N, C-alpha and C positions, 0 to 999 in steps of 0.2 A: 600514764601517771605512776609515780612510785613514792611510797611513804614507808620508811623503815623496812624496805625490802618487799612491801606488799603492793601489788598492782591494784590501784584504786578502781580500775574498771571492774574488778571482781565485785565491788559493792553494788554496781549497777546490775550485774548478773544476779546477785543475791536478791535484790529488791524485785526484779522481774520474776524470779522463781517464787517469792512470797506472794506476789500478786496473782500469778497465773496458775501456780501449783501443777505445772506441766512443762517439761523441758522444751518441747517443740514450740509451744506458744511463747514461752519466755524468750527463746532464741529470736523468734519473729519480733517480739516487743523491742528488743535492743538492736536488732539488725545484724545478727550473726547466724552462722549455721548451727544446726542441731548438734553436730559433733563438737563444735567450739563451745557451746553451752554446757555440754556434758563434761568437757575438759575443765571448764570454769568451775563447775560444781565440785569436781575432784580437788581442785586447788583450794576452793573455799573450805572444804572439809579439812584439808591439811593446815590451813591458816588458823582455823578456830578450834582444831582438835576435837571436832564433833561431827557426827554424821549429818546434822542439820535438817535433812529431809529423808523421810522413809516412804518408799513406794507402797501404794495401796490401791484398791479398786476404785477409790474416789479421787485418785491423783496423788501428788506428793503431799505428805503430811509433815508440817514443820515440827522439829523437836522442841523441847523446852528452851534450849539454848538459842535456837533460831527465833523463837517468839520473844526472847529476852532482848535480842539485839535489833529486831526488826524496826522498831520505831526510831531508834537512833540512826540507823542506816538511812531510812527514808528522809528524816530531817536533814541529815548531812548532804544527801544528794539534792534536796530542794535548795539548800543554801548555796551549793556549788552552782546549780542551774541559775539561781537568781543573780549570782555574780557574773556569770558568763552571758546570760541573756536576760537583761532587765525586762520586767513585764510591762507591756503596754497597758495603759488605762482601759478599763472596760467601758465601752459605750453601748448602752442598752439599745438605743434607737437603730443602730447599724449592725449590732452583733448577730452572727449567724452560727449558733451552736445549740447543742441539746443538753439539758440538765436532766438527771435522773433522780426522782424523788422517791423515797421510801415512805409510805403512808399507812397508818393504821386506819381502821374504819371511820373513826370520828373526824379526823382532819380531811379525809377523802370526801366526806359528806358535807362538812361545815365550811372548811377553809378552801378546798380546791376550786370550787366554782368561782368564788371571788378572786382567787389568785389568777386563774386563767383569764378572766375578764380583764383584770388589770394588766397582765402581760400582753394581751392582744393590743392594748393601746400604747404601752410604753416600750415594748420590745417585740415588735410584730414578727421578726424572723427568728426569735428564740423558741425552741421546741421543748416540750416537757414529756418525758417518759415517766410512767408511774410503776413502781414495784410495791405490791401490797405485803404487809406482814401483820401478824396478830399478837404473838408473844412480845412482851415489852423488851426482852433482850435480843430479839431477832434483828433489830436495827443494828446492833453492834457487829453481828456476824456479817451483815450486808456491807457495812462501812469498812470493816477489816478486809473484806474480799474486793473492795473497790467497785462494787456493783451499783452503788448509789452515791450521789454527791452529798445529800443531806436527808435526814429523816425527820418526820414530825410524829410524835407520839408521847406516851408517858415515859418519863426518864428511866434509864436502865436501872436494874436492881443493885448493881455494883458500880461504884465510882472508879473509872479507869482513867489514868493520866492521858492516854492517847485519845480518849473520847471526850468531846466537849459538848456542853449543853447550855441552852438559854431558854428560860421560861417565856412563853409568848401568849398563853391563853389559859384562862381558868373557866370552869363551868361547875354548876351545882346540880344535884339530883332533885328531881321532882317526881311526884306520883301522878299517873295519868289514868283516866277512864274516859269512856265516851260521854259526851255532854248530857245525853238523856238517860244516863245510868242512874238508878235509884241512889247510889252512893254519892253521886254528884249533887243531888238535891239535899241530901241529909248532912253532908260535910264529912271530911275524912279524918276522923280520930283513929286512935290505935285499934279500938274494938272493931270499927267498920273496916279498917284496912285488913285485919286478920281474918275477917269473915269472907273476904274475896279470894278468888283464884287468880294466880299471878303468872305473868310471863317473865322469864329471866333471860337476859342476854349473857352468854358465857362463851367466849371464843375457845376456851379449853374444853368445853363440853360438860362442865360441872353443873350441878343443881344447887350450888351453894355459893353465894357471892357476898359482896360487901354489905348489902342490905340484910342478908341472913345473919351475918356476924353481929351487926348492930342489934338486931332483934334478939339474938341469943344472949347478948350482954344484959338484956332486960328479961331474960327467961322466957322469951316468946319465940314462936316459929310460924312462918307463913306457909301457905299451900302453893307450891310451885307446880303448875300443871304443864307448862311448856318451857323448854330451854332451847334457845336459838343461838347459833354461833355468831350472828351479826345483828345489828340494831335496826337496819333500814326498814324491815317489814313490820316492826312492832307497832308503830302508830296506826297503820292501816288495819292491823289485826284488832287493835283495841276499838277502832271506830266501828267495827262490825261484830263486836262480841261483848260479853259481860266481864272479860278479863281486865285486870289492872296490871300496870307495870311501873317500875321506878327506873327512870332513865335520866340522862343528862338533858337539861332544859333545852339547849339549842337543837337537839335531835328532834324534839317535839315541834319547836317553833319553825324549823326548816322543812318539815314534812309537808306533803301535799294535802294532808287531812288535818292540819293544825286547827282549823276552825271547827272541827267536829270533836275536839278533845277538851276535857276539863282538866285543869292543872292545879295540883295542891302541893303544899310542902309535905315532905315525908313525915310520918308520925314519930319517927326517931331521928336523932341527929346523925347526919352523914357528912363525911369530909368532902370538901370541894376536890375536883380532879384538875391537876395542872398538866398542861401539854407543853412539850419542849421541842425546840429545834435541837437536833442531835447530829454532830458531824465529827469526822476524824481530824486529828490535829494536822495531818498533812494537807488538808483543805482549808486550813484556817486563814492563810494569808492571800491567796490569789484574789485579785480584785473582782473577777466574775463570781467567784464563790461568795465573797463578802457581799456583793450586790444582791445576789439571790437570797441570802439569809436575811438581809435587811428588808428586802421587798416582802418576804413572807411575814416577817415580824410586823411590818406596817399594816398589812392586810389583817393580820390577827388582832392588832391593836384597834383597828376600826370596828371589828366585831365586839371587842371588849367595851368600847365606848358606845355601842348601839347604833353605829352608822350603817 
């Protein structure tokens, strides 16, 4: 192919280099030799007047110019592929493929079991791989690298045109103690809350979270005795101790010790937490990807309605 003197096959080479960040793997991706890919990179540099990729110990690092054109190149190649090879409709019952999901702790605990149960019935030969992440912007890096098809987590901190989001679930904070705790009998007002020792969930390892900020706004401070990087162990810890914790409601309700916990509204106002589907624009149109996102949203909707 030729357009104004530019071989459009170079765009496929560029896209492969962006995805793989390695000349040898990029060559294998598009079915050419490693020397041919190296030559293509040299021609790309001449076309764009930029080095495009810098070698590093971690692989090829794209320059600012490469990042600027990457999304447009990917979309152009997808449009060309759609013209040349119209996509067949996705049929869940007979599909044999693997989706890779990026999940933070909460959706892995609350959504994933229901999702897998539904998939076993509706798409028995569809497989799911899970990649975990903790920081809310980690999903963007995974999507940019093509390591996941879709993520479920809190929306990224920065709105990016190439990254698309769809809210699917909300949850609220509740305060928990064991059922036979003295505070459970007396009621959980602010004074009683501040008298307790608390467990904090902090993926970043901080001892200061959204609850502490809300308390600080009222000139108050709680005593955090334990900070954990994930939430799964907290209900079991509370059921066997005098600690309190403020967690999302469904974490408590889905735990094995839910019946041993007393649940109270927090003594200060806290915002609800919204969870989103997060995907790259390059995965927006394929019918299999659309089916997956709609399926996840349906399962989350059932959780929202209490089914």
